[in-house]
N, C-alpha and C positions, 0 to 999 in steps of 0.2 A: 551731930549736935547743932550745927548751923541751921539745917533744915527744920529741926525740932523747934528752935527758937523762932525762926521765920514764920512757919506755919502755925505754931502754937499761939504766938502773939497775935497774928493776923486773924485767925479763926476765933480766938477768945474775944477780941475786941469786936469783931463782926457780930458774934452772938449776943454781945451786950448792946447792940444797936448802934455802934459807931459806924458812920459812913465808910464804905469800903476804901475810898481813896486815903482817908486818914488812918485806917487800920493798916493798909499797906505801907504807908510812910512810917508809922510808928514801929512796925515790925522790922522794916529795913534799917531804921535809925538805931534800934536796940541791937540788932545784929552787927551793925557797923561799929558801934561803941564797944561791944563785947569782943569781937573777933578781929577787927582792924582798927584799934584805937589810934594808930599813927596816921590814919588817913584824914586829911582836913575835911571838915564838914561842908566846905564849899562844894564838894562833889555832889551833894544832895540836890541843890537847885540846878546844877549843871546837868545832871542826869535827868532830872525832872523835865527841864525844857528840851533837852536833847531827845527824849523819848517821844516828844510830839513833833519834832522837827524832821518830818519826812514828807516829801511831795505826794507820795501815794496816799497818805492819810487825808489829803484834801478831798479825795473821793468820798470819804465818809460824810463830810459836811454837805457835799453836793447831792448825794443820793438821799440823805435825810431831807434836804430841801425839796427834791423832786417828789418824795413821798408825801410831804406836808402840802405841797402845792396841788397834788392830785386830789387830796381830800377837800381842800378849800375850793377847788374849781368844779367840783361835782363830777369828776371823772369816774368815781366809783359807781355812781348810778348808771352811767352808760355801760360800764362793763357788766354790771349785774343784769341790765336789760338784755344785753347780747347773750349772756350765759343762759338766762331764763328762756329766751326764744329758741336756743339750740338744744338744751337738755331738760327743760322743765317738764316735758311730757312723760319722761321716764318715771316709773314708780319711785316715790321719794325724790321727785325731781328737784325740789328745792335744796336737798342735800347735794345733789350733783352740781347745782348752780353754785353753791358755796365753794366746792372744790375747783370748778372752772374759774370762778372769779378770783379765788386765792392764787391760782396758777398764773393768771394774767397779771394780777396786782404784784406778784412776786417779781415779775420782770421789770418793775419800775422802782419799788420801794426798797427792797433788800432787807426788810426787817419783819420778824414774826409778830412783834407787838403791833406795829403799824398795820399789818395785814389783818390781824384779828380785830383791831379796833374799827378799821374801815369797813370790812365786810360784815363783821358781827353786829355792829350798831344798826345796820339796815336789815340784814337778812334774818337774824335770830327772831326779831319781832314778827316778820312775815311767816317764818316757820311755825312759831307758836300760834299765830292766828289761823294757820292752815291745819292745826291739830297735831303738830309734831310734839313729842315729849320734850320738855324744856332741857333735861339733862342730855338727851341725844343731840339736840340742836347745838348746845354749848360744846359738847365733846367733838362734834364734827368740825366746827369752826376752829376750836382750839388746836386740833391736830393738823387740819389743812393749812393753818397759818405757818406751820413749820416750813412750808414751801418757800416762804419769804427769804430766809437765809441760805437756801439751797439753790434755787433757780437764780441765775445771774440777773442783776447785780446783787451782791451779798456783802453786807457790812462785816460780819464775822470772818468771811473769807479774805477780805481786804486786810483785816488785822492779822490773820494767820500768815498771809503772804508776806507782809512786812516783817513779822517775827522770824519766819523761816527762810526768808530771802529767795522766795520763788516768785514766778510771774503771776501777777493778779489776773491777767487774761487767761492763763492756763487754769487757774483755780475756778474762774467763772465757767469756762467750758466744761471742766470736770464735773460741775454740779448739775449739768443739764440732764444727763441720762438718769442719775439717781432721782432727780426731781420728777421726771416723767414717770418713773416706776412708782414713786410714792403716790402721785396723783391717780394713776391707774389702780393701784392697790386700794387706796381709800375709796375710790368710786365703786369698786367691786364689793367691798365690805358694806358700804352705804346701801347699795342695791339689795344685797342679801338681808340686811337689817330692815330695810323698808318693807320687804315682803313679810317678814315675821311680825312687824309692828302694824301691818296693813295701812301703811302711810298713803296719803292720797296722791293722785296724779294731777298734773295741771293739763288744761286743754292743749293739744298739739298746735303749735304756731304754724300758720300757713306760710307759703313761700314769700308772699309779700311782706308779712310781718318779720320774717327772718332777714330778708334783704334790708328792710327798713332799720332794724336794730343793728345789723352789721354796719350799715352806712353811718348810723349815729355814733357807733363805737369805734369806727375805723381809725379815727385819729388817735384814740387811746391805744388801740391794738397795735398800732405801728411803733409805739414807743419801745417795747422790748425788742422788736425786729431791728430798729435803728441801733440800739445799744449793743446787742450781741453781734449783729451783722457788721457794725463799724469796727468793733474790736477784732472780729474774725478776719475782716478784710484788710486790717492794718491801717484803716483810715484814721484811727485815733487810739490813744491808750485808754486803759480803764479809768484813770483819773479824768482825762478829757471827756470820756463818756458820761461821767457824772455831771459835768457842766452842761453838756449837750442835752442830757435828760432833763435837767432842771429848766433849761431854757425852752426846750420843746414843750414840756408840760405847761410852763407859764404862757407860751404863745397859744396853745390850743385852748387853754382855760380862758384866755382873754379874747381871742379872735374867733375861735370855732364854737366853743360851748358858752362863752360869754358869762361864765359863772364866777370868775375870779375878780373880786372887788378889791379896792385898795386896802380895806380893813382885813379882808381874808388874806391878802398877800403879806401884810405886816404880821398877822398872827402866824402864818406859815414860817416866816423868817425867824420869829421869836422861838417857836417850837423847835425848828431845825437847829438853832443856836444852842438851845438847852440840850437837845439830844446829842449834838456833836460834843459839847463841853463835857457831858457826863462820861463819854467814851474817852476823850483825849486826856482828861485829868487822871483817869485810871491807867491809861497807857504811860503817862509821865511818871506816876508813882511806881508803876510796875517795872519801869526800866531800871530803877535803883535795885529793886527786888531781884531782877534777872541778873544784874551785874554781880551782886553778892553771891548768887548761886554759881555763876561762872567762876568768880574769883576764888571761892572756897572749894571748887572742884566737886560740887554736888553731882553735876551731870556725869562727870567721869566716874564717880563712885557708883552711880546707878548702872552705867554701861558695863563696868567691870563686874558688878554683882550679877547682872543678867548673863554676861559671858561665862561666868563661873558656873552657872546653873546648866549651861549647855542645852538650854531649851530651844526647840525649833521656833522659827518666826511665827508660825500659826498660834502656838501657845502663848507667846509674848503678846501678840495682838489681842488675844482673848483676855489676858490679864489687864492689858491697858484699857480695853473697852469696859471691863468691869470697874476698874478704878475711875475712869472718866465718868462713867454713869453715876457712880456714888458721889463724886464731887459735883457733878452737874445737878444733883438733887438739892444742893445747898447753895452753890455759888452761881452768880451771874455768868452767862457763857463767855462774855468778853473778858471778864476778870479771870475766869478759869483758863481761857486760852493763854493769856499773858503769863500766868503762873506755870502752866503745864508745859508749854512748848519749849521754853529754854531748858527745862529739866530733862525732857525725854527726846528731844531732837537728835542729840549725838548718838543715843542708843538706837534710834530708828535708822539713822544713817549707817551705823555699824552693821545692822542686820540686813542692809541692802533693800529696805522698803522704800518705795518711791515717795518723795515728800508731798507730791500733789495728792496721791491716794491717801496718805496718812492725814493730810489736811482735811479732806472731805470727810473721812471717817471721824476725825476729832470734832469737827463742826457739827455734823449730824448727831453724834452721840450727845454732845452738850446741849443741842437744841431739844432733844428728847427730854432732858431735865426740866425744860420749861413746862412740860406737860405732866410732871410727876410730883407727888407730894414729897416733903412737906412745904417746900418753898414755891414750887411751880407757879410762876406768875400768871401764865396763860389760863390755868385752872380758875383762878379767882377772878380774872378779868372777864372771861366768858360766862362764868357762873353768875356774876353780878349782872351782866347784860341779859341773861336768860331768866334771872330771878329764881335760880335753882340752887339747892344745897351743894357745896363743893364736893362732898362725899359721893353724891349721886352722879355728879359730872365725872368724877374719877372712875367710877364703876362703868359708866356708859362709854368711856374713852378706851377701855381695855382692848376691844377688837381693833380699833384704829391704831393704838400703840403697837399692836402685834405687827401691823404693816410696817411701821417705822423701824422696828427691830429687825424684821426680815430684810429690809433694804440695807440697813446698817451691816448686817452679816454679809450681804452680797458685796457691798463696798469694801468690806474688810478682806474678804477671801477671794474675790474675783476682780483682779486689778483692771481688767478690760472695762468694767462698768464705769470707772472714772477716767481711765487713761486712753480709751479708744478714741473719743471725740477730740481731745487736744492733739493727739498724734495725727489724726486724719486731717485736722485743720492746718496744723503747722508743718506737716510732712516729716515729722521726726519719728 
């Protein structure tokens, strides 16, 4: 009954267009009044503020800032130039450029939307001018941008780590192998599609051009190495890595590329503040939501129901994937994480599933929802940039989505895909 009131109120208000943070607060308040009338209402602001009061969450603001500074400083153009010199000569080379650029950008921004906007705003225009079908160009950028939350740093993985009480650094490391597999799979599909569509090749860059583009992009290419290498080597925590990333991008944008102006810096600060605030207020509102779920024993009830079924862990994971996929089609990934993790975490622990593996599975699953109708934000973002009908973009994205689903299944049923690298680095 509690869960029905919570989810029913929240989803009903969200479908009416009420901002998610207010829908969460209203659902939580209604449940509190119905099921815990003796609890003073002062707990609402206490939980709201407490949900945002976590040092690890500072990394969200810092990585948002690093991503915004990257765009303001013109770092994206250097990364695209490097990728074009390296893989542009392959048939459908601009598609490969988009994948490589998204992979590199993912190592700085941690956001799918930021990746899609940064790479797509430049590359989709070039792809269309070169004769690429607009839906294909949009679908490629849409699905490649999923690398943003999978390759470290990742804003959704920071949120999951805080909710599940696991190491942010372990979550970051666990996303690397799945991210590489996604990039390779997308590249293979793009190459095969390029042959069928007879897409053009770019002239092969000579050694001097490749060296020149590598040199121009070297400062930007070092950013992911510094972030991941510093965390791996124990030089700094994931939160400190966010500060170092923002400072590093600011320095190279000012001193190396000389593209970061005072106006651009201010705009980056404002946009980063907006992005951070949108995540943190949802976290605050969801902390009340999560407390009610725990207080009313919803998680225990789910765990008991699954135990009564005596279903194997593989079947439970399949059911969870289907449920998360359905929810991800309608809810923002951050909001979905905050709602789902407190409900299902005890069940996952009881089944003996590693929480890091479960976290990568959950994040990747919900990110796929950004590429699926009816809500999939990335569909409409890239369709607008490509001036293509959303329906055509959805159809063109199906082969690329198959890659994401295949990697999701590997993450779900082959623990080594996510756990090998953290174990190798930490020695555990």
